[in-house]
C-alpha positions in Angstrom: -227.8 110.8 45.3 -228.7 108.4 43.6 -230.9 105.9 43.3 -228.0 102.9 43.5 -226.3 104.8 47.1 -230.2 104.9 48.5 -230.8 101.7 48.0 -227.1 101.1 50.3 -228.3 102.9 53.1 -229.9 102.3 56.6 -232.5 103.7 58.4 -231.1 105.9 61.4 -230.4 103.6 64.6 -230.0 100.3 63.1 -227.0 98.7 61.5 -225.4 95.7 60.1 -223.0 93.0 61.4 -220.6 91.7 59.2 -218.7 88.6 59.5 -217.1 87.8 62.2 -218.6 90.0 64.2 -222.4 88.7 63.8 -221.5 84.7 64.6 -219.8 86.3 68.0 -222.8 87.9 68.7 -225.0 84.9 68.3 -222.4 82.9 70.7 -222.5 85.5 72.8 -226.6 85.0 72.7 -226.6 81.5 73.2 -224.3 81.6 76.3 -226.3 84.1 78.3 -229.4 81.9 77.0 -227.1 78.3 78.5 -226.6 80.3 82.0 -230.1 81.3 82.0 -230.7 77.6 81.7 -228.5 76.4 84.1 -230.2 78.8 86.8 -233.5 76.6 85.5 -235.0 79.4 83.7 -237.3 78.2 80.2 -236.9 80.3 77.7 -240.5 81.8 75.7 -241.0 84.0 72.5 -243.2 87.0 72.0 -244.4 89.0 69.3 -242.1 91.8 67.8 -245.3 93.9 68.1 -248.1 94.4 70.8 -251.4 96.4 71.0 -250.1 99.8 72.0 -252.4 99.6 75.3 -250.1 97.4 76.9 -247.3 99.7 77.2 -248.8 103.1 77.0 -250.2 103.3 80.7 -246.8 101.9 81.9 -244.2 104.6 80.8 -243.2 107.2 81.6 -244.3 110.3 79.0 -240.3 110.8 77.4 -240.4 106.7 77.0 -243.9 106.7 75.7 -243.1 109.4 72.9 -239.8 106.8 72.3 -242.7 104.2 70.4 -243.3 102.8 67.3 -246.3 103.0 66.2 -248.7 101.7 63.1 -252.1 101.3 62.4 -253.5 97.2 61.4 -255.8 96.5 58.8 -258.8 97.7 61.4 -257.3 100.5 63.0 -256.0 99.5 66.3 -252.6 101.6 67.1 -249.9 98.8 67.4 -246.3 99.5 68.9 -242.9 97.7 67.9 -241.6 96.1 70.8 -239.6 98.9 72.8 -239.8 96.1 76.3 -239.5 92.7 77.6 -241.1 92.8 80.6 -244.5 93.6 80.0 -245.5 91.2 76.6 -243.5 88.5 79.6 -245.7 90.1 82.2 -249.3 89.1 79.3 -247.5 85.7 78.4 -247.6 85.1 82.4 -251.0 85.9 82.9 -252.1 84.4 79.1 -250.9 81.0 79.4 -249.1 79.7 82.5 -251.3 81.8 85.2 -252.2 77.6 86.3 -248.2 76.9 86.3 -245.9 76.4 89.8 -244.8 79.5 91.1 -242.8 80.8 91.4 -242.2 81.2 87.2 -238.8 81.3 85.9 -238.8 82.9 82.3 -235.9 83.9 80.6 -235.9 85.7 76.8 -233.8 87.3 73.5 -234.6 89.4 71.0 -235.2 92.9 69.8 -236.7 95.8 71.1 -236.9 99.2 69.4 -237.4 103.0 70.7 -237.5 105.2 68.5 -234.3 108.2 69.5 -235.7 111.2 68.1 -232.4 114.1 67.4 -230.2 111.8 69.2 -227.3 110.5 66.4 -225.2 107.5 66.7 -228.2 106.6 69.2 -229.4 102.9 68.3 -233.7 102.3 67.8 -232.6 98.3 67.4 -231.1 96.6 70.4 -230.8 93.4 71.3 -232.0 92.0 74.8 -231.4 89.0 77.0 -233.1 88.7 80.3 -234.9 87.0 82.7 -238.5 87.6 85.0 -238.7 86.0 88.2 -243.1 85.7 88.8 -244.3 84.9 91.9 -241.9 85.4 95.1 -241.2 88.6 97.0 -238.5 87.8 99.2 -235.3 89.5 99.1 -233.8 85.8 97.9 -235.7 86.8 94.5 -233.8 90.0 94.4 -230.6 88.9 95.4 -230.7 85.9 92.7 -231.8 88.4 89.8 -228.9 90.4 91.0 -226.5 87.4 91.4 -227.3 86.2 88.0 -226.0 89.3 85.8 -223.1 89.5 87.7 -222.6 85.6 86.3 -224.0 86.3 82.6 -220.8 89.7 83.1 -218.7 86.7 84.0 -218.6 84.2 82.1 -218.6 86.4 79.2 -215.5 87.3 80.4 -215.6 90.7 82.2 -214.3 91.2 85.6 -214.1 94.9 85.9 -217.4 95.8 86.8 -220.2 97.2 89.5 -223.9 96.5 89.6 -225.2 99.8 91.3 -228.1 98.6 93.5 -230.7 100.9 95.1 -234.6 100.9 96.1 -237.3 103.3 94.4 -239.1 103.4 97.9 -236.1 105.2 98.8 -236.6 108.7 97.7 -240.1 108.2 97.4 -240.1 108.5 100.9 -237.8 110.7 101.7 -239.9 113.2 99.5 -243.2 111.8 101.0 -241.5 112.3 103.8 -240.8 116.1 103.8 -244.0 117.4 102.4 -243.1 117.6 98.5 -245.8 117.8 96.1 -245.9 114.5 93.5 -245.7 117.2 91.0 -242.3 118.3 92.2 -241.2 115.4 93.0 -241.4 114.1 89.7 -239.2 116.6 88.1 -237.0 115.8 90.7 -237.1 112.2 90.1 -236.4 113.2 86.4 -232.7 114.7 87.3 -232.1 111.7 89.0 -232.4 109.6 86.6 -230.7 111.2 84.7 -228.0 111.6 86.7 -227.8 116.0 86.5 -227.2 116.6 89.6 -226.3 120.3 88.2 -229.7 120.8 87.1 -231.1 118.9 89.9 -229.4 121.6 92.8 -230.7 124.1 90.4 -234.5 122.8 90.7 -233.9 122.0 94.6 -233.0 125.7 95.0 -235.9 127.1 92.7 -238.3 124.9 95.1 -240.2 125.9 98.1 -238.6 123.3 100.2 -238.1 123.4 103.7 -234.2 123.1 104.9 -234.6 120.1 105.9 -235.9 118.8 103.0 -233.1 120.7 100.3 -231.0 119.8 102.7 -232.1 116.2 102.5 -232.7 115.8 98.9 -229.5 117.0 97.8 -227.6 114.5 99.8 -229.0 111.5 98.3 -226.2 111.5 95.0 -223.9 111.0 97.7 -225.4 107.6 99.0 -223.2 105.2 97.1 -220.7 103.0 98.2 -220.9 99.7 100.5 -223.5 99.0 103.5 -222.6 101.6 106.1 -224.5 103.8 103.5 -227.6 102.7 104.6 -226.5 103.5 108.1 -226.0 107.1 106.5 -229.7 107.4 104.5 -231.2 106.6 107.8 -230.1 109.9 109.1 -231.9 111.1 106.6 -235.0 110.4 107.1 -237.5 112.2 109.8 -238.5 110.4 112.5 -242.1 108.4 111.9 -240.5 107.6 108.1 -241.0 104.6 106.2 -237.7 102.8 106.5 -238.3 99.1 104.5 -236.8 100.1 101.8 -233.4 100.5 103.9 -234.0 96.9 105.0 -235.0 95.7 102.3 -231.7 96.4 100.9 -229.9 95.3 103.8 -231.3 91.4 103.5 -230.4 91.7 100.1 -226.6 93.0 100.7 -226.6 89.5 103.1 -227.6 87.1 100.4 -225.4 89.0 97.7 -222.6 88.5 100.7 -223.8 83.9 100.5 -223.1 84.3 96.6 -219.8 85.7 97.0 -220.5 88.8 94.7 -221.5 91.5 97.0 -218.2 92.2 95.8 -219.2 93.7 92.3 -222.3 95.8 93.8 -222.8 99.0 95.1 -225.5 101.1 97.0 -227.1 103.7 95.1 -229.7 105.1 97.0 -230.0 107.8 94.1 -230.7 105.4 91.8 -234.2 106.3 89.5 -234.9 104.0 86.5 -237.8 106.2 84.0 -240.6 103.3 84.2 -243.7 103.5 86.1 -243.9 99.5 86.8 -240.4 99.6 89.0 -242.1 99.0 93.0 -238.6 98.3 95.2 -235.1 97.2 94.8 -233.7 98.2 91.2 -230.3 98.4 89.4 -227.7 98.6 86.6 -224.5 97.5 85.7 -221.6 99.4 84.6 -218.5 99.4 83.1 -215.3 101.1 82.1 -215.9 103.2 78.9 -219.3 102.9 78.2 -221.3 105.3 78.7 -224.6 103.1 78.7 -225.6 100.0 81.1 -224.8 97.1 80.3 -227.6 95.4 81.9 -230.6 96.5 84.6 -233.8 95.9 86.1 -235.8 95.9 89.5 -238.8 94.8 91.3 -242.0 95.1 89.8 -245.0 94.4 92.2 -248.2 95.6 91.4 -247.3 95.2 87.3 -249.6 91.8 86.4 -252.3 92.9 88.1 -253.1 95.0 85.0 -253.2 91.2 83.6 -255.8 89.5 85.1 -252.9 88.1 87.4 -251.9 89.7 90.4 -248.1 88.1 91.4 -245.1 89.9 92.3 -242.7 89.5 90.5 -238.8 90.4 89.1 -236.6 90.8 87.0 -233.7 92.2 84.3 -231.9 92.7 81.1 -228.9 92.4 79.5 -228.1 94.4 76.5 -225.8 92.3 74.3 -225.3 94.7 71.6 -223.7 97.1 74.4 -221.4 94.0 76.2 -220.9 92.7 72.1 -218.9 96.4 71.7 -217.1 96.3 75.2 -215.9 92.7 74.7 -215.2 93.8 71.0 -213.1 96.8 72.0 -211.2 94.3 75.1 -210.2 92.2 72.4 -212.1 89.4 75.0 -213.9 88.1 71.8 -212.8 84.4 71.3 -211.6 84.4 67.5 -213.7 82.9 64.8 -212.7 79.6 63.8 -212.0 79.1 59.6 -213.3 76.0 57.9 -210.9 74.1 56.3 -211.6 74.7 52.5 -211.3 71.1 50.1 -210.9 71.3 46.5 -210.7 68.7 43.7 -209.0 67.6 40.6 -210.7 66.5 37.2 -212.2 62.9 37.8 -212.4 63.7 41.6 -215.6 65.2 43.0 -216.9 62.5 43.7 -214.1 61.0 46.3 -214.4 65.1 47.6 -218.0 65.4 48.6 -217.2 62.3 50.2 -215.1 63.3 52.4 -216.6 66.7 53.0 -219.5 65.5 54.3 -217.8 63.2 56.7 -215.7 65.6 58.2 -219.4 67.6 58.6 -220.6 64.7 60.3 -218.1 64.3 62.1 -217.9 68.4 63.6 -216.1 69.5 61.0 -217.0 73.2 59.6 -215.5 72.6 55.9 -215.9 74.9 52.5 -215.4 72.9 49.2 -214.8 74.5 45.9 -217.4 74.9 43.3 -215.0 73.9 40.5 -212.5 71.5 39.9 -209.1 73.2 40.6 -205.4 72.6 39.7 -203.0 72.3 43.0 -201.6 75.6 42.7 -205.4 77.2 42.4 -206.5 75.8 45.7 -204.1 77.1 48.0 -204.1 79.9 46.4 -207.9 80.0 47.3 -207.0 78.4 50.9 -204.7 81.9 51.4 -207.7 84.0 50.4 -210.0 82.5 52.6 -207.8 82.0 55.6 -208.3 78.2 55.3 -206.1 76.9 58.1 -206.1 73.7 55.9 -206.4 72.6 53.1 -207.5 69.5 51.2 -206.3 68.3 47.7 -208.0 65.5 46.2 -207.0 63.8 42.8 -205.7 60.7 40.7 -207.5 58.0 43.5 -205.5 60.5 46.7 -205.2 63.4 48.3 -203.1 65.8 49.9 -203.3 67.9 53.1 -201.4 71.3 52.5 -201.2 74.2 55.6 -201.9 77.1 53.5 -198.8 79.6 53.9 -200.9 82.2 55.3 -198.3 84.0 57.0 -195.3 84.0 54.4 -193.6 81.2 56.8 -194.1 78.4 53.7 -196.5 75.3 53.0 -196.3 71.7 54.8 -197.6 68.9 52.5 -198.6 65.9 53.1 -200.5 63.5 50.9 -202.3 59.5 50.7 
């Protein structure tokens, strides 16, 4: 490969966004942040890299291996931000500890995760999300889920599902049946991958009581409406902790008050592979996309690591995945093309003054960078796809609607 071709390549896992998609992505990000603001969330911005120690202890081993690490000039280990929740926990502890609670914070930007050997897997992803810190109620859990639904609806989706679970249910079930922590981690790994074939093989290979194996293998079927919770209770042995099921029951009732329960499916086998989740977890899906559109949950023990003991809950939406879905379904608004303004010899001053006045009024205007004949201006306007051409000449101007579709050009003059 020659040197010129090498310089045209991008690293694996990143991509260029061309016009008009880059502009549509920016508008989508702005829309999401506007919705967050309407719900009372205030935007914060954190660095793209942080000290490694802030992340290593709070991530499962498979995610630790996906961190981009590097050393600073003093030999300290830094990581490119793989997640926003931990940086926002640090910000809350460092800067916002004395503010009234609960804190409602929002963010947007890139995260970076190394995906070795996975062809086509993105290593830089854009997220936008919120964190609600200082409240541990079912109402706060439901607010986060309802806000996720509001974002997807505002973006133009109507056929999505928010799968809702609770990390405590599976943990309590495994504990109640005497499953060892080591075996429990193996079981949860397959739940997180939704690899239920391997889950069955693992469970059958472990020295579990028949009742325990039967209960674990029944969990993937615990999906649906509120009635699933009663079925889940019957899987637990007498004396097992049912608090996670009570929490989900309360969240469901509040989501009905929000009028979004029609988008929610309970999934008692949901596992999200981050150590910091302690309660409710959820993920959003839509047809034709093999990745979650959004996800989040409750993390009541995380902020204490930064010196501030607050319950918290949050979620993030993958802007890239949402953009992909909207593009495939042709739900993205068309980018408005700027009008084209050109001028003949001696009319540049009038043309530039007119362009500035139009821009001041909110119009998008492209101005020719040289003198043009009327025919030259019309050809350029057509090549740009401009909806209108203003041509200044001899003390007056002519407005032309370019023949972009072969229907003939219309002109009015002054």
